C-alpha positions, 0 to 999 in steps of 0.5 A: 468317592465324593459322597462319603467325603461329603458326609464326612465333612458334614458330620464333622461340621455338625459335631463342632457346631452347637445345637442351635446351629446344627442345621447350618450345613444343610441351609448353607450348602455353598461351603462344600462345593469347593471341597467336593470340586477338589476331591473330584479333581483329585479323582480325575487326576488319579484316573488320568495318572492310572490311564497314563500308567496303563498307556506307558505299560502298553507302550513299553511292549511296543516300539517307542515313538518319539511323538508319543514320548513327547506327548507323554512328557507334556501330559505328565508335566501338565499333570504335575502342574495340576497336582501342585495346584491341587495341593496348594488348593488343598492347603488353602482349604485346610487353612480356611477349615482351621479358621472356620473352626476357630470362628465356630469356637469363638462363636460358641464362647460368645454364645455361652457368655451371652446365655450366662449374662442373660441368665444372670440378668433374668435372675436379677430381674426376678429378685428385683421383681420379688423385692418390689412385690414385697415392698408393695405388700409392706406399703399396703400393710402400712397404709392400712395401719395408718388408716386404722390409727386415723379412724381410732384417733377420730374416735378418741378425739372427743374423749380427749377434748372431754379430758382436757376440759375436766383437767382444767376444772380439777385442782392442782394435784391432778396434773401431778398425778397425770405426770406421775402416771405418764412417768410410770407408763414410760418406765413400764415401756422401758422395762418391756423393752429391756425385757424383750432385749433380755429375751432376745439375748436369752434366745441367742444364748440358747441357740449358741448352747444348741450349736455348742452341743451339736458341735460337741456331738460331732466332735465326739463322733470324730473322736470315736471314729479316730479312736476306732482307726487308732485301734485298728492301727494298734491291732495291725502294729501288734500283728506286725510286731508278732510277725517280726518277733517270729522272724527274729526268733527264726533268724536267731535259730538259724544263726545258732545253727549256723554258729554250731555248724561253724564251730563243728567245721572249725573243730574238724579243720583243727583235728585235721590240721593236728592229724597232719602235724602228727603225721609230719611230726611237727608241732603246730605252728598256727594259731588255733583260731586260724582256720583258713591257714589250717585248711591251707596246710591240710590242702598242701598235705593232701596235694603232697600225698596225692603226688606221692601216691601218683608217683608210686606206680612209675617208681615200682616198674623202674625198680623191677627193671634191673 
């Protein structure tokens, strides 16, 4: 019996532990001997209890001995005390198992939190590394552009000195022409900048127009689906209307039949009441619409007539006796 309990506790502990810690029960086997010892003691207690029961059954067939009774009572008291100790140890073991389970849950929660934090840090480090690589590439591009501009400046520097010397030897109108040219160049640059801004605004307007068109198409699709749903509901409502109209016609026909039957019944009751009144040679004392009263009068008449007919056979022998 000890091996299945050991396997049971080992499987339960492996299910509660996370994957990296599944081999802890195999490495730390000191956790299970108290449980196994407790189960072994319980088995010994059960065997002793069974042996005492057998001894008691054997002694019941023989004459009781005082010394055997005392030994039996002492053994029973010791077994009872041992059972109480085992139950107390079992409760303590259950409490320690609950605490160990809580410890495993806390460890799993801390491990999940640490893994999530490590994943976030790795992701952030990868983003920072990508940003560093991008900035390094941009710095390299800027350095190459700076070197190219410096080389071009060194090539054009003699031309600039030559132009400066030429400008010093030219008359006064030339500087004005140069200033005018610079103003026109600045104006051209401003116009190009304005053109780029207008092109950007145009692209944004086109993008907004495309989004509006896409939104309009989606809205048309939604409205088409809603129209189809409404048409289906309309067809269902029409079918329900036809169904209830047929029900209403059936109810009207049934009501007409019931009304006709009620009229015939009332006419029959009125005819019976008039026949009763004619037979009794009395004028009708009830209203024509008082069907219940008429039927009551007919009922009384039939009862009286039945009583009269029942008394006739008794009266006839009495009349023949003289």
